[in-house]
N, C-alpha and C positions, 0 to 999 in steps of 0.2 A: 240500803245503807250499810248493813253488815257486810254484805258481799263486797262493796266498794272498799270498805275499810280493810277487809282481809286482803283484797287484791293489792291495795296500796302498801300494806305491810309486807306482803309477799314480794312486791316489786322492789321494795327498798332493801331487802336482805342481801341480794347479790351486790348491790352498790356499796353498802356499808362493809361487807366482807372484803371487797376489792380495796376499799379505802384502808381497812385495817391491814390487809396484806401488803399494800404499797407502803404503809407506814412502817411495818416491821422490816420489810426489805430495805427501806431507806436507812433505818437505824443500823441494820446489819452491815450495809454498805459503808455507812459512816464510820462504824466501829472498825471495819476492816481497813479502810483508808487510814484511819487514825493510827491503827496498829502498825501498818506498813510505814507510815511516816515516822512514827516513833522508833520503829526498828531501824529504819534508814538513818535517822538522826543519831541513834545510839551507835551504830556501826561507824558512821562518819565521825562521831565524837571520839570513839575509841581510836580510830586511825589518826585523827588529828592529835589526840593525846600522845599516842606513840610517836607520831612525827615530831612533836615538839619536845618530848622528853627523852627518847632514845638517842644516844650519841651517834653522830655520823662518823663511821670508822673508815670511810673511803680513803682518806689521806694516809693514815697509818697503815692500812692494808696495802696501799700502793707501795709504800716503802718496804713492807714485808715481801711483796712480790719482786721488788727491785733487788733486795738482798738475795733472794733465791736465784735470780738471773746472774748476779755477780758470782755466786758460788758455781753456777753452771759454767761460766766463763773460765773460772779458775781451774775447773776439772776437765776442761776441754782438751782432748789429745791433739798434739801438734800435727801439722800437715805431713811431716816426714816421719811419723811414728809407725808407718807401715800398717795403718788401719787399726792399730791397737789402742785400747783405752786405758791409759795409765794414771791419769790424774795429774793435775798441775803441781808444781813444786811450791808448797806453802805450808805454813805452820799455824798454830792457834793464833799467832800474832796477826796473820792475814785475816783470819776470821774476825778477830776483835776489831781490826781496822774497818772491815766491811760493815760490821754491825753499827759502829759509832758513826760512820758516814751516813747511815740511814736513820740516825736519831735515837739510838738505843745503847744498851749495855748487855754484855754476855753474862747470863746468870750461871750457866753450868755447861760443861762439855765433857763428853766421855766417848768411849769406843768399846765395841764388843764384836766378837766373831760373828759374821753373817752367813756362815755356811760356805758353799762353793765360791761365792762371789767375793770372799775375803772380809776385811774389816768394815764394819758399819759405824760411822761416827754420828753422834747425836749432839746437838747444840740447842739449848733453850735460851731465848733472848727476850728482853723487854724493850719494846719500841714505843715511841711517842714521848720520850723524855724531853726531846727538843724538836721543833718542827723542821720540815725540809729546808735545805739551804736556799732553794730557789722558790720564789712565790711567797705569798702570805696566807697563812691558815689561821682561822679563828681558834682561840684556845679551847673553847667548848666543842669544837668540831675536830679535835685532835686528841682523843683519849689514849691513855696508856693501855697497851695490850701486850700479851705474851704469845710467842710462837715457838714451835718446835721444828727444827730442821734435821733431817737425816740424809746422809749421803755416803756413798761408798767410793767407787772409782768410776769416773766418767760423768759426762754432762747429764745423762738421763737418770742418774742415781739420786739426784737432789729431790727431796720431797719436803713440802711445807704444810703445816697444819696449825690451827689456832689452839692454844692451850690455856688453862686457867693460870693466872698469875698467883704466885705464893702469897698467902695472907699475912705472913710475918716477915720480918727482916732476917737476913741470913746470919747475922751475928747474935741473934737472940735478944736484942735490946728492943724496948718499946718503940713504936712508930711504924710508918709505912715503908714497904720495900722500895716504892717509887722514890720516896724522899732519900732513902739510903743510896740508891743508884745515882740520883741527881747530884748528891754530895760527892760521891765517888768520882764522877766525871769532872768535877771542878778541882779535884786534887791531883789531876794528872800533871806531869812535869811541865808540859807546855800547852795544856788545854786540849779541847776536842779537835779532832781532825788532824792531830799532830803526827800520827804514825806515818812513817815513810820507809821505803826500802833504802837501807844504808849498809855499806860494807864494814865489817868489823876487823878485817885483816890488818896486820901491822901493830896490834895491841896485845900486850902480854895477857895470857889467860890466868889472871889473878884478880883479886878484888880491887887492887890499885889500878891495874890495867883497865878494868871495867869502868872505874870512876874517870880515868883519863879519857876513855872513849866517849863517855856521856858528856863530859865537859867540852871536848874538842868538837863534837858534832852538834853542840848547842841543844842537846836534849835535856839539859838542866839549866835552870835559871839561877841567878846569884843567890836568891833567897830560898831555894829548894833544900829541904832537909833530907839527907840520904843516909840510910842505914843498910849495910849489906848483911842480910840474914845468913846466907851460906852460899857456897859455890862448889861445883864439882865438874870433873871431866866427864863428858858424855859419849866419848868415842868418835873416831873419824875426824879428829881435830876440832871437835866442838866442846866448848866450855859454857856451862849454864849457871846462872845465878838467880837467886830469889832476893829481891831488895824491897825496902820500904822507902818510897819517895813521898814526902809530905803525908806520911802515915798510911798511904795506899800501897798494897802489895803489887809489885811489878816483876815480870820475868824478863831476863836478858839472855839472849842467845848469841854467843860469840863463835864465829865460824871462819876458818882460814881458807876455805875452798873458793875457787874462782866464782862459783855460782851464788855465793852467799850474799852478793850485792843485790840480788833479786828478792831477798827476804827482809821482813820487818824484824829488826833485832830486839826492840823493846816494846812491851805492851802491858796493859793492866790485866792482872789475873782475874778469872771469873769471880762472880760475887760469892759463891760458896767456898772459894779458896782464899778469900781475903784474910780471914782470921788465922788459919794455920800457917799460910805462906811458907810452904816447905819447898826445898830444892828438889825433893823427890817428885813432887807434882810438876815442878817447873821443867824437869827433864822430860816427862811425858808430854807436856804441852809444847815443847820445842821440837818434837819429832816431826818429820815431814809427813804430810797427809798422802802424798803420792809423788812419783817422779815420772815426768813425761820426757822420754829420750830427746825429743825435739827441743825441749826447753832446757834440759840439763847439758846438752852438748854445745 
């Protein structure tokens, strides 16, 4: 009897141990699967959250890339330039027109000596102020973004990068910079996309001559308020003015040379220059970025 009882208990130990082992293993497996599922759910949830909350910048980034391509086209040396890279004949007015065509405004522009390669120009722009002219883009999929462009002479000198937008307005007043830029675009003489190449020859290089030119070329509407801040001769038959049209600072370049018809004479000053609106800065803004002999001849 004792022997059988002992044998039965002895026979049951391995079975009960295996049962406990299988139970522990099952619980470990269950916990592992649960952890993996929870982890996967968390990752998926995070990705889904990012997907639904992060703005889609593809549309405005495409316009930024298009602006870079436009600048490369402007800086392309002509076929008969002898292989030299001289840069297209354009001014800040061309740059402003390009930026507005791609839904933005020019925040600032400057130049510095770039070593042996010559002058390096820098332009900071805000895009996304209004959507592309073709197609429909949802408002929440078209955020405002800022970009920096640098270029020297030639197609391959154009570089584009994303930069942080300024957190404050350029005039020091309360409010957002995007709202300031949007209001600035609405105060142009003839609205967005109005910039065009127009010859200024035949008009006197005086404030009155400038007003006559603006009216004759229909760059002013009947209700536009115009104030000439100041004007000055800039050499080589060029006369430059700083004006306020509907309160917005504008630069006007009057040029008597035959090639002036290829330039944009009137444009909105960059955002950082709206308040001072000086003719000194207007003169710098109206200088040619480069001259391609094939385009100048």
